[in-house]
C-alpha positions as CSV (number, residue, x, y, z in Angstrom):
1,X,67.8,60.1,-14.6
2,X,70.1,57.4,-13.1
3,X,68.3,54.3,-11.8
4,X,69.6,54.9,-8.2
5,X,68.1,58.4,-8.2
6,X,64.8,57.1,-9.7
7,X,64.6,54.3,-7.0
8,X,65.3,56.9,-4.3
9,X,62.4,59.1,-5.6
10,X,60.1,56.1,-5.7
11,X,61.0,55.1,-2.2
12,X,59.8,58.5,-1.1
13,X,56.6,58.6,-3.1
14,X,55.3,55.0,-3.7
15,X,54.1,52.4,-1.3
16,X,53.6,48.6,-1.7
17,X,49.9,49.1,-1.7
18,X,50.1,51.5,-4.6
19,X,52.1,48.9,-6.6
20,X,49.9,45.9,-5.6
21,X,48.7,44.9,-9.1
22,X,52.0,45.3,-10.8
23,X,53.8,43.4,-8.0
24,X,51.3,40.5,-8.3
25,X,51.7,40.4,-12.1
26,X,55.5,40.3,-11.6
27,X,55.2,37.4,-9.1
28,X,56.4,39.6,-6.2
29,X,54.5,39.4,-3.0
30,X,52.5,42.7,-2.8
31,X,52.4,42.6,1.1
32,X,56.1,42.0,1.7
33,X,57.6,43.5,-1.5
34,X,59.8,40.4,-1.9
35,X,60.0,37.7,-4.5
36,X,60.6,34.0,-4.1
37,X,62.6,34.1,-7.3
38,X,65.6,34.9,-5.0
39,X,65.3,31.4,-3.6
40,X,66.0,29.8,-7.0
41,X,69.7,30.6,-6.3
42,X,69.6,28.3,-3.3
43,X,67.2,25.7,-4.8
44,X,69.6,25.1,-7.7
45,X,72.5,24.5,-5.4
46,X,70.4,22.1,-3.3
47,X,69.4,20.2,-6.4
48,X,73.1,19.8,-7.4
49,X,74.0,18.7,-3.9
50,X,71.3,16.1,-4.1
51,X,72.4,14.9,-7.5
52,X,76.1,14.8,-6.7
53,X,76.2,11.3,-5.2
54,X,74.8,9.8,-8.4
55,X,76.1,12.4,-10.8
56,X,79.7,13.5,-10.1
57,X,79.6,15.6,-13.2
58,X,77.9,18.4,-11.2
59,X,81.0,18.8,-9.0
60,X,82.4,21.8,-10.9
61,X,79.0,23.6,-10.6
62,X,78.9,22.9,-6.9
63,X,82.4,24.3,-6.5
64,X,81.6,27.4,-8.6
65,X,78.5,28.3,-6.5
66,X,78.8,31.5,-4.5
67,X,76.3,33.1,-2.0
68,X,74.4,36.1,-3.3
69,X,72.5,38.7,-1.3
70,X,68.9,39.6,-2.4
71,X,70.0,42.7,-4.4
72,X,73.0,40.9,-6.0
73,X,70.8,38.1,-7.2
74,X,68.3,40.4,-8.9
75,X,71.0,42.7,-10.3
76,X,72.6,39.8,-12.1
77,X,69.5,37.8,-12.9
78,X,67.3,37.4,-16.0
79,X,64.2,37.9,-13.9
80,X,61.9,39.9,-16.2
81,X,60.8,42.3,-13.4
82,X,64.2,42.7,-11.7
83,X,63.9,46.5,-11.4
84,X,60.5,46.1,-9.7
85,X,61.9,43.3,-7.4
86,X,64.6,45.8,-6.3
87,X,62.1,48.5,-5.7
88,X,59.9,46.1,-3.8
89,X,62.9,45.2,-1.7
90,X,63.6,48.8,-1.0
91,X,60.0,49.3,0.2
92,X,60.0,46.1,2.3
93,X,59.9,46.4,6.1
94,X,63.4,46.5,7.5
95,X,62.7,43.9,10.2
96,X,61.5,41.5,7.4
97,X,64.7,42.1,5.4
98,X,66.8,41.5,8.5
99,X,65.1,38.3,9.2
100,X,65.5,37.1,5.6
101,X,69.2,38.0,5.8
102,X,69.5,35.8,9.0
103,X,67.8,32.8,7.3
104,X,69.9,33.3,4.1
105,X,73.1,33.4,6.2
106,X,72.1,30.0,7.6
107,X,71.3,28.7,4.1
108,X,74.7,30.0,2.9
109,X,76.5,28.3,5.8
110,X,74.9,24.9,5.1
111,X,75.5,25.1,1.4
112,X,79.1,26.3,1.8
113,X,79.7,23.4,4.2
114,X,78.3,21.0,1.5
115,X,80.5,22.7,-1.0
116,X,83.5,22.2,1.2
117,X,82.7,18.5,1.7
118,X,82.6,18.0,-2.1
119,X,85.9,19.9,-2.5
120,X,87.7,17.8,0.2
121,X,86.6,14.4,-0.9
122,X,89.5,12.0,-1.6
123,X,87.1,9.7,-3.4
124,X,83.7,10.4,-4.9
125,X,80.9,9.5,-2.5
126,X,82.7,10.0,0.8
127,X,80.5,12.9,1.6
128,X,77.1,11.4,0.5
129,X,75.6,11.3,4.0
130,X,76.7,14.8,4.9
131,X,75.3,16.1,1.6
132,X,72.0,14.5,2.3
133,X,71.7,16.1,5.7
134,X,72.8,19.5,4.2
135,X,70.2,19.3,1.5
136,X,67.5,18.5,4.1
137,X,68.6,21.4,6.3
138,X,68.8,23.8,3.4
139,X,65.3,22.8,2.2
140,X,63.9,23.5,5.6
141,X,65.6,26.9,5.8
142,X,64.4,27.7,2.2
143,X,60.9,26.8,3.2
144,X,61.2,29.2,6.2
145,X,62.5,32.0,3.9
146,X,59.7,31.3,1.4
147,X,57.1,31.6,4.2
148,X,58.7,34.9,5.3
149,X,58.8,36.3,1.7
150,X,55.1,35.2,1.1
151,X,54.0,36.9,4.4
152,X,53.0,33.6,5.9
153,X,55.5,34.0,8.8
154,X,56.1,37.1,10.9
155,X,59.8,38.0,11.4
156,X,60.9,37.3,14.9
157,X,64.0,36.3,17.0
158,X,62.6,32.8,17.7
159,X,62.9,31.9,14.0
160,X,66.5,33.1,13.8
161,X,67.3,31.0,16.9
162,X,65.5,27.9,15.4
163,X,67.5,28.3,12.1
164,X,70.8,28.6,14.0
165,X,69.9,25.5,16.1
166,X,69.2,23.5,13.0
167,X,72.5,24.4,11.5
168,X,74.3,23.7,14.7
169,X,72.7,20.3,15.0
170,X,73.7,19.5,11.4
171,X,77.3,20.2,12.1
172,X,77.4,18.9,15.7
173,X,78.0,22.2,17.4
């Protein structure tokens, strides 16, 4: 049986509650079906952005970074339970996934702006202040995404508007 067919079968027959113990063991939130391992993709970029002013050798890594959707991250990751992470995502509430997508789009925007600042520097260090602000904004948004993934924050429109306002303030919009 192909994995996609298997996942479709599971979606019709299995609930997050039935997978509770295996999800907990795999470090996937059993209530939301989502894993904070996804946020490592962003945390690594934030770390490089923070290091860049004192370690210009991370420039190529910053420029090579690309946004990844939740499924893309796990499909290409070494996460030991990536199949389970994908099943959990499939079983997650749609409104939760949409809210996570909104926050992730904001994180991507901030990190791509930081990447652009590094790429356009005429001399190393010119973008230090902007990178500091971008790292702070990205960390705030990652914390919001983490709260959502961990079921500590209910998805709602106000959070999406707050995230957009933070990004707009960062870039003076």
